[in-house]
C-alpha positions as CSV (number, residue, x, y, z in Angstrom):
1,M,-0.4,39.1,58.6
2,S,-0.5,35.3,60.6
3,V,0.7,32.8,58.4
4,R,-0.7,30.4,61.1
5,G,-4.3,29.2,61.5
6,H,-7.2,29.3,59.5
7,E,-8.3,32.4,57.0
8,K,-12.1,33.7,57.1
9,S,-14.0,37.3,55.7
10,D,-16.3,38.9,58.2
11,G,-19.0,41.0,56.5
12,A,-16.9,43.9,55.7
13,G,-14.7,42.0,53.6
14,N,-11.7,41.3,55.4
15,D,-9.4,38.4,56.1
16,G,-9.1,37.2,60.1
17,D,-7.6,34.1,61.5
18,E,-9.8,31.4,63.1
19,A,-8.3,28.3,65.6
20,G,-8.7,24.9,63.5
21,G,-10.3,22.0,64.2
22,P,-12.2,18.6,62.9
23,D,-15.3,21.0,63.3
24,I,-14.3,23.7,61.3
25,R,-17.2,23.4,58.5
26,T,-19.6,23.6,61.4
27,G,-18.3,26.9,63.1
28,R,-19.4,30.7,61.9
29,R,-20.2,30.4,58.4
30,A,-18.4,33.9,56.2
31,K,-20.8,35.9,54.4
32,A,-17.9,36.3,51.7
33,L,-18.7,33.7,48.8
34,R,-21.6,32.5,47.3
35,I,-19.6,30.0,45.4
36,T,-15.7,30.5,44.5
37,G,-12.5,29.9,43.0
38,L,-12.6,32.5,39.7
39,T,-14.2,30.8,37.7
40,L,-17.3,29.7,39.3
41,A,-18.4,33.4,38.7
42,G,-18.9,31.6,35.2
43,L,-20.5,28.7,36.5
44,L,-23.5,31.2,37.9
45,V,-23.5,32.9,34.1
46,L,-24.2,29.1,32.6
47,G,-27.0,28.7,35.3
48,A,-29.1,31.1,34.2
49,G,-29.5,29.5,30.8
50,A,-27.8,29.5,27.6
51,A,-30.0,30.5,24.5
52,G,-30.8,26.7,22.1
53,W,-29.4,28.2,19.0
54,A,-26.0,28.9,20.1
55,Y,-25.5,25.6,22.6
56,W,-23.2,23.6,19.8
57,Q,-20.9,26.4,20.0
58,L,-20.7,27.2,23.2
59,N,-20.4,23.1,23.7
60,G,-17.5,23.0,21.6
61,N,-15.3,25.8,23.7
62,I,-14.4,23.8,26.4
63,D,-11.2,22.1,26.6
64,S,-10.8,19.4,28.6
65,V,-8.2,17.0,30.0
66,D,-9.1,12.7,31.0
67,I,-7.6,13.2,34.5
68,D,-9.8,9.8,35.7
69,S,-8.0,7.5,33.2
70,A,-4.6,9.3,33.8
71,L,-4.5,8.4,37.0
72,G,-6.4,5.6,37.5
73,D,-7.3,3.8,40.7
74,D,-4.2,4.9,42.9
75,R,-5.7,7.9,44.2
76,P,-7.9,8.6,47.3
77,A,-11.7,7.1,47.2
78,K,-14.5,8.6,46.3
79,A,-16.6,10.3,49.2
80,V,-20.2,7.7,49.3
81,T,-23.2,9.7,50.1
82,T,-26.6,8.2,50.2
83,P,-28.5,9.7,47.7
84,S,-31.8,12.4,48.3
85,P,-34.5,10.8,49.0
86,D,-36.6,12.4,46.3
87,A,-33.9,11.7,44.1
88,S,-36.3,10.0,42.2
89,A,-39.0,12.3,41.8
90,T,-37.6,13.8,38.8
91,A,-36.7,11.9,35.4
92,T,-33.3,14.2,35.6
93,P,-32.6,15.0,39.0
94,L,-30.2,17.4,40.2
95,P,-27.0,16.3,41.4
96,T,-26.6,16.3,45.2
97,E,-23.9,14.1,46.7
98,S,-20.8,15.6,47.8
99,L,-18.4,16.9,45.1
100,N,-15.0,18.4,45.8
101,I,-13.4,20.2,42.6
102,L,-9.6,21.9,42.6
103,V,-10.1,25.0,40.6
104,L,-6.8,26.3,39.5
105,G,-6.2,29.2,37.9
106,S,-2.8,29.5,35.8
107,D,-0.1,31.9,34.7
108,S,0.1,30.7,31.3
109,R,2.5,32.2,28.4
110,S,-0.1,30.3,25.8
111,G,-0.6,32.9,23.3
112,E,-0.1,36.7,23.0
113,E,-2.7,37.5,25.6
114,N,-1.4,35.9,28.3
115,Q,2.2,37.1,27.5
116,A,0.7,41.0,27.3
117,L,-0.9,40.5,30.5
118,G,2.3,38.7,32.3
119,G,1.9,35.1,32.3
120,G,5.1,32.5,33.0
121,D,8.4,33.0,32.1
122,S,10.6,30.5,29.8
123,G,10.0,28.2,32.4
124,G,6.0,27.4,31.1
125,A,3.4,28.6,33.1
126,R,2.4,27.0,36.6
127,S,-1.0,27.2,39.3
128,D,-0.9,31.4,40.2
129,T,-4.4,30.2,42.3
130,A,-5.6,27.0,43.6
131,M,-8.3,26.5,45.8
132,V,-10.4,23.6,47.3
133,V,-14.1,23.4,46.3
134,H,-15.6,21.3,48.7
135,L,-19.8,21.0,48.3
136,D,-21.8,19.4,51.1
137,A,-24.0,16.5,50.4
138,G,-27.4,17.6,49.6
139,R,-25.6,20.6,48.1
140,T,-26.8,23.5,50.9
141,A,-23.2,24.8,52.1
142,A,-19.6,24.7,50.9
143,T,-16.3,25.4,52.0
144,V,-13.4,26.4,50.2
145,V,-9.5,25.6,50.8
146,S,-6.8,28.2,49.8
147,I,-3.4,26.2,49.2
148,P,-0.7,29.0,49.1
149,R,1.6,28.4,45.9
150,D,5.0,28.6,48.1
151,T,4.2,25.7,50.1
152,L,7.0,23.1,50.3
153,V,5.3,19.7,49.5
154,D,6.2,16.4,48.8
155,R,5.4,15.6,44.7
156,P,4.6,12.4,43.6
157,S,5.3,10.9,40.7
158,C,3.2,11.4,37.7
159,P,2.0,10.2,34.3
160,L,2.6,11.8,31.3
161,Q,1.0,12.1,27.9
162,D,3.8,10.2,25.8
163,G,3.1,7.6,28.6
164,E,6.7,8.4,30.4
165,S,6.3,9.6,34.3
166,T,7.6,12.7,35.8
167,R,10.0,12.2,38.7
168,A,9.1,12.0,42.4
169,A,10.6,15.2,44.2
170,S,10.4,16.4,48.1
171,G,10.7,19.8,49.3
172,V,9.6,21.5,46.6
173,M,7.0,24.1,45.8
174,F,3.3,23.2,45.3
175,N,3.0,25.2,41.8
176,T,5.5,23.3,40.1
177,A,3.1,20.2,40.0
178,Y,1.5,21.6,37.0
179,E,4.7,23.1,35.3
180,V,6.4,19.8,35.6
181,G,3.0,17.4,34.6
182,G,-0.1,19.8,34.0
183,P,-3.4,19.5,35.0
184,V,-2.9,15.4,36.2
185,C,-0.2,15.9,38.3
186,A,-2.0,19.6,39.8
187,V,-4.5,16.8,40.9
188,K,-2.7,14.1,42.4
189,T,-0.5,16.5,44.0
190,V,-3.6,18.0,45.7
191,E,-4.8,14.8,46.5
192,S,-1.0,13.4,47.7
193,L,-1.2,16.7,49.7
194,T,-4.8,16.1,51.0
195,D,-5.8,12.5,50.9
196,V,-9.3,13.7,49.3
197,R,-10.3,13.0,46.1
198,M,-11.1,15.6,43.8
199,D,-13.9,14.8,41.5
200,H,-13.3,17.3,39.2
201,Y,-10.9,19.7,37.9
202,V,-11.4,23.5,36.3
203,E,-8.7,25.7,34.6
204,I,-8.7,29.0,33.7
205,D,-5.5,31.3,32.5
206,F,-4.8,35.2,32.6
207,A,-6.4,36.3,29.6
208,G,-9.3,34.3,30.3
209,F,-10.0,35.8,33.8
210,A,-9.5,39.5,31.9
211,R,-12.1,38.7,29.4
212,L,-14.2,37.3,32.3
213,V,-14.4,40.4,33.8
214,D,-14.5,42.7,31.2
215,A,-17.7,40.5,29.9
216,L,-19.2,41.3,32.7
217,G,-18.8,45.0,32.5
218,G,-16.0,45.4,35.0
219,V,-15.9,44.6,38.8
220,T,-16.1,47.4,41.9
221,V,-14.2,46.5,44.0
222,T,-12.2,48.8,47.7
223,T,-8.9,48.3,49.2
224,E,-8.2,49.1,52.6
225,E,-4.6,50.1,51.7
226,D,-2.5,51.6,49.2
227,I,-1.4,49.5,46.2
228,D,1.7,50.5,44.3
229,D,3.0,46.8,43.3
230,D,5.7,47.0,40.2
231,R,5.4,43.1,39.9
232,S,1.2,43.5,38.6
233,H,1.7,46.7,37.7
234,L,-1.2,47.9,39.5
235,T,-1.3,51.1,41.2
236,L,-4.2,52.1,43.5
237,D,-5.1,54.7,46.3
238,A,-6.9,52.9,49.1
239,G,-10.6,53.0,48.5
240,T,-13.3,52.0,46.0
241,H,-12.3,50.9,42.3
242,H,-14.3,50.3,39.0
243,L,-11.4,47.5,37.7
244,D,-11.7,46.5,34.1
245,G,-10.4,42.7,33.6
246,T,-6.4,43.9,33.2
247,D,-6.2,45.8,36.3
248,A,-8.6,43.3,38.0
249,L,-6.4,40.3,36.8
250,A,-3.6,42.9,38.1
251,L,-5.0,43.0,41.8
252,A,-5.5,39.2,42.0
253,R,-2.1,38.9,41.2
254,T,-0.5,41.5,43.9
255,R,1.4,40.5,46.6
256,Y,4.7,42.2,47.4
257,D,2.9,45.7,48.5
258,I,0.7,44.5,50.7
259,G,0.9,42.8,54.1
260,D,4.2,40.5,55.3
261,G,4.7,40.5,50.8
262,S,4.0,36.8,51.3
263,D,1.4,34.4,49.0
264,L,-1.4,34.6,52.0
265,G,-1.5,38.3,51.3
266,R,-2.7,38.0,47.6
267,I,-4.7,35.2,48.7
268,G,-6.7,37.5,51.0
269,L,-7.5,39.8,47.8
270,Q,-8.1,36.9,45.4
271,H,-11.4,36.3,48.1
272,Q,-12.4,39.9,48.2
273,L,-12.5,39.9,44.4
274,V,-14.3,36.9,43.6
275,K,-16.7,37.9,45.9
276,A,-17.4,41.6,44.4
277,L,-17.1,39.3,40.9
278,L,-20.2,37.1,42.8
279,E,-22.3,40.1,43.9
280,Q,-22.2,41.0,40.8
281,V,-23.4,38.5,38.9
282,A,-26.4,38.2,41.0
283,D,-27.2,41.7,40.9
284,E,-27.1,41.7,37.4
285,N,-30.1,40.8,35.1
286,L,-28.0,38.4,32.9
287,L,-31.5,37.5,30.8
288,A,-31.8,41.4,29.6
289,G,-31.1,40.0,26.1
290,P,-30.1,36.8,24.2
291,T,-26.8,38.5,22.7
292,R,-25.6,39.9,26.0
293,L,-26.3,36.6,27.4
294,Y,-24.9,34.3,24.7
295,R,-21.7,36.6,25.0
296,L,-20.9,36.3,28.8
297,A,-21.6,32.4,28.1
298,D,-19.7,32.4,25.1
299,T,-16.2,33.6,26.9
300,V,-17.0,32.2,30.2
301,T,-16.7,28.5,28.3
302,D,-14.1,29.2,25.9
303,S,-11.9,30.5,28.8
304,L,-12.1,26.9,31.0
305,T,-10.2,23.5,30.7
306,T,-11.7,20.8,32.7
307,D,-11.7,17.2,33.1
308,T,-13.6,14.9,31.0
309,G,-16.8,14.7,33.8
310,L,-17.3,18.6,32.9
311,D,-16.6,19.2,29.4
312,S,-20.4,19.8,28.4
313,L,-22.4,23.1,28.3
314,G,-24.9,20.4,29.6
315,E,-22.8,18.9,33.0
316,L,-21.3,22.7,34.1
317,T,-25.1,24.0,33.9
318,R,-26.1,20.8,35.6
319,L,-23.6,21.8,38.0
320,A,-24.3,25.7,38.3
321,Q,-28.5,24.6,38.9
322,S,-26.9,22.8,41.5
323,L,-26.1,25.4,43.8
324,R,-28.8,27.7,43.0
325,D,-30.2,27.9,46.6
326,L,-26.5,27.3,48.5
327,P,-26.7,30.5,50.4
328,S,-23.6,32.8,50.9
329,D,-24.2,32.3,54.7
330,D,-23.3,29.0,54.5
331,V,-20.1,29.2,52.7
332,T,-16.5,29.4,54.3
333,T,-13.5,30.7,53.0
334,L,-10.0,28.8,54.2
335,T,-6.4,28.8,54.1
336,M,-4.8,25.8,54.6
337,P,-2.8,26.4,58.0
338,V,0.7,26.3,57.3
339,V,3.8,28.2,59.3
340,P,7.1,29.3,58.1
341,A,9.3,26.5,56.7
342,P,12.2,25.6,59.0
343,W,14.9,25.6,56.4
344,D,13.5,28.5,53.9
345,R,11.8,31.5,55.6
346,N,10.7,32.2,52.5
347,R,8.8,29.0,51.8
348,V,5.7,27.6,54.3
349,I,4.9,24.1,55.1
350,A,1.5,22.7,55.9
351,D,0.7,22.8,60.0
352,E,-0.1,19.9,60.9
353,P,-1.9,18.4,62.8
354,E,-4.3,21.3,61.8
355,A,-3.9,21.2,58.1
356,G,-5.2,17.0,58.4
357,E,-7.7,18.1,60.2
358,L,-9.3,20.7,57.7
359,W,-8.4,17.7,55.1
360,A,-10.2,15.0,56.8
361,S,-13.6,17.6,57.1
362,L,-13.6,17.5,53.4
363,R,-13.4,13.9,52.9
């Protein structure tokens, strides 16, 4: 698998390379995801509605981090968009401005569930998956860019809760930002790398993702090659399989037994898995009964950590509802353009100017 260029899915769910450039978002739209990121599948569940009698409990499930207060004004400017002409037509119009959301999957070792599922070692949690989800103004198109965890970056100094700050570091792996400074440092590092303002933050850990898949009744995926990865503990023959939450998580973590063993191969599997989840959510009758709807919504909200701008059921529901008319044809999935690091062939660095041009197109 090449590590240079943009990644995109074709109609069969296969990943391939596409030439980059400033007009990348106006090219062919991959039929891959309607909304992406592992947790955004859950937002569709919320968008279906929530039982009013359970609202207070669901609202209390969500953990949040005040990223805006922690980072202050030392960050990229917010995008300025023109309000929709009919935005005042209703008392509470749905949001239509462009938006950038950092979606992280963490390998937290917090709790017995995460430890049993292979959470982080004694070094603490890291960002196992990172996707920047860009919603166009009007919410009529979306671009999703995965950042390989093996990317070497310049990590900025980040504020900590105790008033101290982390040390800045050069040439370190991208996923160490979360390890040393949590969500705040993850956001600051992404903004430093991309010069794109992250308007929101959403995180899900191993246990939360596995519970979400199980709450949906499992997920059906098709693999093109045999998988026997002793690190993710997954063994699958090539073909179609219905996976429970534990095996779906293992598939999302698999990398060493596919392609060249790099993180780019894992990203391709994650894109296929998220597509399968979103298609299942779209096909399911989530309003079949209040008990099932509550169970799904309870699983979703209990699995999330967000910034304070999305830490209520109401805000999450409004976001999901604003995406209800987003066609799958108008969602593009990419991987940040990278090349092998000259000093470490097991790591990658941003491929410039292509990477910079891609990020500029999302501002």
